[in-house]
MARBA-3410 file (N, C-alpha, C, O; in Angstrom, 1 decimal):
144
0.8,-1.2,0.0,0.0,0.0,0.0,0.9,1.2,0.0,1.8,1.3,0.8 ~ 0.6,2.2,-0.9,1.4,3.4,-1.0,0.7,4.5,-0.3,-0.5,4.7,-0.5 ~ 1.4,5.3,0.5,0.8,6.4,1.2,0.7,7.6,0.3,1.6,7.9,-0.5 ~ -0.4,8.3,0.4,-0.6,9.5,-0.4,-0.1,10.7,0.3,-0.2,10.8,1.5 ~ 0.6,11.6,-0.4,1.1,12.8,0.1,-0.1,13.8,0.3,-0.9,13.9,-0.6
-0.3,14.4,1.6,-1.4,15.2,1.8,-1.3,16.5,0.9,-0.3,17.0,0.6 ~ -2.5,17.0,0.5,-2.6,18.1,-0.3,-2.4,19.4,0.6,-2.8,19.4,1.7 ~ -1.9,20.4,0.0,-1.7,21.7,0.7,-0.4,21.7,1.5,0.4,20.8,1.4 ~ -0.3,22.7,2.4,0.9,22.8,3.3,0.9,21.7,4.4,-0.2,21.3,4.9 ~ 2.0,21.3,4.7,2.2,20.3,5.8,2.0,21.1,7.1,2.5,22.2,7.2
1.4,20.5,8.1,1.0,21.3,9.3,2.3,21.8,10.1,2.2,22.8,10.8 ~ 3.4,21.1,10.0,4.6,21.5,10.8,5.4,22.5,10.0,6.4,23.0,10.6 ~ 5.1,22.8,8.8,6.0,23.7,8.0,5.9,25.2,8.4,6.8,25.9,8.3 ~ 4.7,25.6,8.9,4.5,27.0,9.3,4.9,27.3,10.8,4.8,28.4,11.2 ~ 5.2,26.3,11.5,5.5,26.5,12.9,6.8,27.1,13.1,7.8,26.8,12.4
6.9,28.0,14.1,8.2,28.6,14.4,9.0,27.7,15.3,8.5,27.0,16.1 ~ 10.3,27.8,15.1,11.2,27.0,16.0,11.4,27.8,17.3,11.8,28.9,17.2 ~ 11.1,27.1,18.4,11.3,27.8,19.7,12.6,27.3,20.3,12.8,26.0,20.5 ~ 13.5,28.2,20.6,14.8,27.8,21.2,14.6,27.7,22.7,14.0,28.5,23.4 ~ 15.0,26.6,23.3,14.9,26.4,24.7,16.2,26.9,25.4,17.3,26.5,25.0
16.0,27.8,26.3,17.1,28.4,27.0,17.7,27.5,28.1,16.9,26.6,28.6 ~ 19.0,27.6,28.3,19.6,26.9,29.4,18.9,27.3,30.7,18.5,28.5,30.9 ~ 18.7,26.4,31.7,18.2,26.8,33.0,19.1,27.8,33.6,20.3,27.7,33.5 ~ 18.5,28.8,34.3,19.2,29.8,35.0,20.0,29.2,36.1,19.5,28.4,36.9 ~ 21.3,29.6,36.2,22.2,29.1,37.3,22.7,30.3,38.0,23.1,31.3,37.4
22.7,30.2,39.4,23.1,31.4,40.2,24.6,31.5,40.2,25.2,32.6,40.4 ~ 25.3,30.4,40.0,26.8,30.4,40.1,27.3,30.3,38.7,26.6,29.9,37.8 ~ 28.6,30.5,38.6,29.2,30.4,37.3,29.3,28.9,36.9,29.3,28.0,37.8 ~ 29.3,28.5,35.6,29.3,27.1,35.2,30.4,26.3,35.8,30.2,25.1,36.0 ~ 31.5,26.9,36.1,32.6,26.1,36.6,32.3,25.5,38.0,32.7,24.4,38.3
31.6,26.3,38.8,31.2,25.8,40.2,30.0,24.9,40.3,29.8,24.3,41.3 ~ 29.2,24.9,39.2,28.0,24.1,39.3,28.2,22.7,39.6,27.5,22.1,40.4 ~ 29.1,22.0,38.9,29.4,20.6,39.1,29.7,20.3,40.6,29.2,19.3,41.1 ~ 30.5,21.1,41.2,30.8,20.9,42.6,29.5,21.0,43.5,29.3,20.1,44.3 ~ 28.7,22.0,43.4,27.6,22.2,44.2,26.5,21.2,44.0,25.6,21.0,44.8
26.5,20.5,42.8,25.5,19.5,42.5,26.1,18.1,42.8,25.4,17.1,42.6 ~ 27.3,18.0,43.3,27.9,16.7,43.5,27.3,16.0,44.8,26.8,16.7,45.7 ~ 27.3,14.7,44.8,26.8,14.0,45.9,27.6,14.2,47.2,27.0,14.3,48.3 ~ 28.9,14.4,47.0,29.7,14.6,48.2,29.4,15.9,48.9,29.3,16.0,50.1 ~ 29.3,17.0,48.1,29.0,18.3,48.6,27.6,18.3,49.3,27.4,18.9,50.4
26.7,17.7,48.6,25.3,17.7,49.2,25.3,17.0,50.5,24.6,17.4,51.4 ~ 26.0,15.9,50.6,26.1,15.1,51.9,26.7,16.0,53.0,26.2,16.0,54.1 ~ 27.8,16.6,52.7,28.5,17.5,53.6,27.6,18.6,54.1,27.5,19.0,55.2 ~ 26.9,19.3,53.1,26.0,20.4,53.4,24.9,19.9,54.3,24.5,20.6,55.3 ~ 24.2,18.8,54.0,23.1,18.3,54.8,23.6,18.0,56.2,22.9,18.3,57.2
24.8,17.4,56.4,25.4,17.1,57.7,25.6,18.4,58.5,25.3,18.4,59.7 ~ 26.2,19.4,57.8,26.5,20.6,58.5,25.2,21.3,59.0,25.2,21.8,60.1 ~ 24.2,21.4,58.1,23.0,22.0,58.5,22.2,21.2,59.6,21.4,21.8,60.3 ~ 22.5,19.9,59.6,21.9,19.1,60.7,22.5,19.5,62.0,21.8,19.5,63.1 ~ 23.7,19.8,62.1,24.4,20.2,63.3,24.2,21.7,63.6,24.2,22.1,64.8
24.0,22.5,62.5,23.7,24.0,62.7,22.5,24.3,61.9,22.5,24.9,60.9 ~ 21.3,24.0,62.5,20.0,24.2,61.7,19.6,25.6,61.6,18.8,26.0,60.8 ~ 20.1,26.5,62.5,19.7,27.9,62.5,20.8,28.8,61.8,22.0,28.4,61.8 ~ 20.3,29.9,61.2,21.2,30.8,60.6,22.2,31.3,61.6,21.8,31.9,62.6 ~ 23.5,31.1,61.4,24.5,31.5,62.3,24.6,33.1,62.5,24.8,33.5,63.6
24.3,33.8,61.5,24.4,35.3,61.6,23.1,35.8,62.3,23.3,36.6,63.2 ~ 21.9,35.3,62.0,20.7,35.7,62.7,20.9,35.3,64.2,20.5,36.1,65.1 ~ 21.4,34.2,64.5,21.5,33.7,65.9,22.5,34.6,66.6,22.3,34.9,67.8 ~ 23.5,35.1,65.9,24.5,36.0,66.5,23.8,37.3,67.0,24.2,38.0,68.0 ~ 22.8,37.7,66.2,22.1,39.0,66.5,20.8,38.7,67.3,20.0,39.6,67.4
20.6,37.5,67.9,19.5,37.3,68.7,18.2,36.9,68.0,17.2,36.9,68.7 ~ 18.3,36.5,66.8,17.1,36.1,66.0,17.2,34.6,65.8,18.3,34.0,65.7 ~ 16.0,33.9,65.6,16.0,32.5,65.3,15.3,32.3,63.9,14.2,32.6,63.7 ~ 16.1,31.9,63.0,15.7,31.7,61.6,16.4,30.4,61.1,17.6,30.3,61.3 ~ 15.6,29.6,60.4,16.2,28.3,59.8,17.2,28.7,58.8,17.0,29.6,58.0
18.3,27.9,58.7,19.3,28.1,57.7,18.9,27.3,56.5,18.2,26.2,56.6 ~ 19.2,27.8,55.3,18.9,27.1,54.1,20.1,26.8,53.3,20.1,25.8,52.5 ~ 21.2,27.5,53.5,22.4,27.4,52.7,23.6,27.1,53.6,23.7,27.7,54.7 ~ 24.5,26.2,53.2,25.8,26.0,53.8,26.7,26.8,52.9,27.0,26.4,51.8 ~ 27.1,28.0,53.4,27.9,28.9,52.6,29.4,28.8,52.8,29.8,28.4,53.9
30.2,29.0,51.8,31.6,29.1,51.9,31.9,30.5,52.2,31.7,31.4,51.4 ~ 32.4,30.8,53.4,32.7,32.2,53.8,33.7,32.8,52.9,33.4,33.9,52.4 ~ 34.8,32.2,52.6,35.7,32.6,51.5,35.3,31.8,50.3,35.5,30.6,50.3 ~ 34.8,32.5,49.3,34.3,31.8,48.1,35.4,30.9,47.4,36.6,31.2,47.4 ~ 35.0,29.7,46.9,35.9,28.8,46.3,36.6,29.5,45.2,37.8,29.2,44.9
35.9,30.3,44.4,36.5,31.0,43.3,37.7,31.9,43.7,38.6,32.2,42.9 ~ 37.8,32.3,45.0,38.9,33.1,45.5,39.9,32.3,46.3,40.7,32.9,47.0 ~ 39.8,31.0,46.2,40.8,30.1,46.9,40.3,29.6,48.2,41.1,29.0,48.9 ~ 39.0,29.8,48.5,38.5,29.3,49.8,38.4,27.7,49.8,38.3,27.1,48.8 ~ 38.6,27.2,51.0,38.6,25.7,51.1,37.2,25.2,50.9,36.2,25.7,51.4
37.2,24.1,50.1,35.9,23.5,49.7,35.4,22.7,50.9,34.2,22.6,51.1 ~ 36.3,22.0,51.7,35.8,21.0,52.6,36.2,21.3,54.1,35.8,20.6,55.0 ~ 36.9,22.4,54.4,37.3,22.7,55.7,36.1,23.4,56.4,35.6,24.5,55.9 ~ 35.6,22.9,57.5,34.4,23.4,58.2,34.6,24.8,58.7,33.7,25.6,59.0 ~ 35.9,25.3,58.9,36.1,26.6,59.3,35.7,27.6,58.2,35.5,28.8,58.5
35.5,27.1,57.0,35.1,28.0,55.9,33.6,27.9,55.6,33.1,28.5,54.7 ~ 32.8,27.1,56.4,31.4,26.9,56.3,30.6,27.9,57.2,31.1,28.2,58.3 ~ 29.5,28.3,56.8,28.6,29.0,57.7,27.1,28.7,57.2,26.8,28.9,56.0 ~ 26.3,28.3,58.1,24.9,28.1,57.8,24.2,29.4,57.8,24.2,30.1,58.8 ~ 23.5,29.7,56.7,22.9,31.0,56.5,21.4,30.9,56.0,21.1,29.9,55.3
20.6,31.8,56.4,19.2,31.9,55.8,19.3,32.6,54.5,20.2,33.3,54.2 ~ 18.2,32.5,53.7,18.1,33.3,52.5,16.6,33.5,52.3,15.8,33.2,53.1 ~ 16.2,34.1,51.2,14.8,34.5,50.9,13.9,33.3,51.0,12.7,33.4,51.2 ~ 14.4,32.1,50.8,13.5,30.9,50.8,13.1,30.5,52.2,12.1,29.8,52.4 ~ 13.8,31.1,53.2,13.4,30.8,54.6,13.0,32.1,55.3,13.0,32.2,56.5
12.7,33.2,54.5,12.3,34.4,55.1,13.4,35.3,55.6,13.1,36.4,56.2 ~ 14.6,35.0,55.3,15.7,35.8,55.7,16.5,36.4,54.5,16.0,36.3,53.3 ~ 17.6,37.0,54.7,18.4,37.5,53.6,19.9,37.5,53.8,20.6,38.3,53.2 ~ 20.4,36.8,54.8,21.8,36.8,55.1,22.6,36.3,54.0,23.6,36.9,53.6 ~ 22.3,35.2,53.4,23.1,34.7,52.2,23.0,35.6,51.0,24.0,35.9,50.4
21.8,36.1,50.8,21.6,37.1,49.7,22.5,38.3,49.9,23.1,38.8,49.0 ~ 22.5,38.8,51.1,23.3,40.0,51.5,24.8,39.7,51.3,25.5,40.6,50.8 ~ 25.2,38.5,51.8,26.6,38.2,51.7,27.1,38.1,50.3,28.1,38.7,49.9 ~ 26.3,37.5,49.4,26.6,37.4,48.0,26.7,38.8,47.3,27.5,39.1,46.5 ~ 25.8,39.7,47.8,25.8,41.1,47.3,27.0,41.8,47.7,27.6,42.6,46.9
27.4,41.7,48.9,28.7,42.3,49.4,29.9,41.8,48.7,30.8,42.5,48.3 ~ 29.9,40.4,48.4,31.0,39.8,47.7,31.1,40.4,46.3,32.2,40.6,45.8 ~ 30.0,40.6,45.6,30.0,41.1,44.3,30.5,42.5,44.2,31.0,43.0,43.2 ~ 30.5,43.2,45.4,31.1,44.6,45.4,32.5,44.6,45.9,33.1,45.6,46.2 ~ 33.1,43.3,46.1,34.5,43.2,46.5,34.7,43.2,48.0,35.9,43.4,48.4
33.7,43.1,48.8,33.8,43.1,50.3,33.9,41.7,50.8,33.0,40.9,50.6 ~ 35.1,41.4,51.4,35.3,40.1,51.9,36.0,40.2,53.3,36.4,41.3,53.7 ~ 35.9,39.1,54.1,36.6,39.1,55.4,38.1,38.7,55.1,38.4,38.1,54.1 ~ 38.9,39.0,56.1,40.3,38.6,56.0,40.4,37.1,56.1,39.7,36.4,56.8 ~ 41.4,36.5,55.4,41.6,35.1,55.3,43.0,34.7,55.7,43.9,35.5,55.5
43.1,33.5,56.1,44.4,32.8,56.4,44.4,31.5,55.7,43.4,30.9,55.3 ~ 45.6,30.9,55.5,45.7,29.6,54.9,45.5,28.5,55.9,46.0,28.6,57.0 ~ 44.8,27.4,55.5,44.6,26.3,56.3,45.8,25.3,56.1,46.8,25.7,55.4 ~ 45.8,24.2,56.7,46.9,23.2,56.7,47.1,22.7,55.2,48.2,22.2,54.9 ~ 46.1,22.8,54.4,46.3,22.4,53.0,46.5,23.5,52.0,46.6,23.3,50.8
46.7,24.7,52.5,47.0,25.8,51.6,45.8,26.6,51.1,46.0,27.5,50.3 ~ 44.6,26.2,51.5,43.4,26.9,51.0,43.0,28.0,52.1,43.5,27.9,53.2 ~ 42.2,28.9,51.6,41.9,30.0,52.5,40.7,29.7,53.4,39.7,29.1,52.9 ~ 40.7,30.2,54.6,39.6,30.1,55.6,39.6,31.5,56.3,40.6,32.2,56.3 ~ 38.4,31.8,56.8,38.3,33.2,57.5,39.3,33.2,58.7,39.4,32.3,59.5
40.0,34.4,58.8,40.9,34.6,60.0,40.1,34.6,61.3,40.5,34.2,62.3 ~ 38.9,35.3,61.2,38.1,35.4,62.4,36.6,35.4,62.0,36.2,36.3,61.2 ~ 35.8,34.5,62.5,34.4,34.4,62.2,33.6,35.6,62.6,32.6,35.9,62.0 ~ 34.1,36.2,63.6,33.4,37.4,64.1,33.4,38.5,63.0,32.4,39.3,63.0 ~ 34.4,38.5,62.2,34.4,39.5,61.1,33.2,39.3,60.1,32.8,40.3,59.5
32.8,38.1,59.9,31.7,37.8,59.1,30.4,38.4,59.6,29.6,39.1,58.9 ~ 30.2,38.3,60.9,29.0,38.9,61.6,29.1,40.4,61.5,28.0,41.0,61.3 ~ 30.2,41.0,61.6,30.4,42.5,61.5,30.1,42.9,60.1,29.4,43.9,59.9 ~ 30.6,42.1,59.1,30.4,42.5,57.7,28.9,42.4,57.4,28.4,43.4,56.7 ~ 28.2,41.4,57.8,26.8,41.2,57.4,25.9,42.1,58.3,24.9,42.6,57.8
26.2,42.2,59.5,25.3,43.0,60.4,24.0,42.2,60.6,23.9,41.0,60.3 ~ 23.0,42.9,61.2,21.7,42.3,61.5,20.9,42.3,60.2,20.5,43.4,59.8 ~ 20.7,41.2,59.6,20.0,41.1,58.3,18.5,41.1,58.4,17.8,41.2,57.3 ~ 18.0,41.1,59.6,16.5,41.0,59.7,15.9,42.4,59.4,16.6,43.4,59.5 ~ 14.6,42.4,59.0,14.0,43.7,58.7,14.1,44.6,59.9,13.7,44.2,61.0
14.5,45.8,59.7,14.6,46.8,60.8,15.9,46.6,61.6,16.1,47.4,62.6 ~ 16.8,45.7,61.2,18.0,45.4,62.0,19.1,46.4,61.6,18.9,47.2,60.7 ~ 20.2,46.3,62.4,21.3,47.1,62.1,21.9,46.8,60.8,21.9,45.7,60.3 ~ 22.5,47.8,60.1,23.2,47.6,58.8,24.6,47.8,58.9,25.4,47.7,58.0
END
């Protein structure tokens, strides 16, 4: 049996091609693989299990759940990936806070805390108290 060619235009000929955009990523593509790795996710979950509250909010007398395990000294700047001295549990807009969002904003303006090298040669914060001073009270109506 021979198939007949339909008369007129084919239905798919007039359709526009829609390009699908890459999903939006908050970090640069180089760091994406690390943050999506099984090992980092396990470390992050373990850290947040031990520090379930935002460390900055807690420092300022507020109680807010942490959502992010943040690298105080960004990996892109030589911060240690796995040293807990470089970790900080922070809230962000997903938990009603803004500490992580504020920290990323300050970093984008070139504001960072002083760092020292750990035993493996990677950077960790010299003094965690400096992070609290840099961020200030991130809650609405708090100190800036």
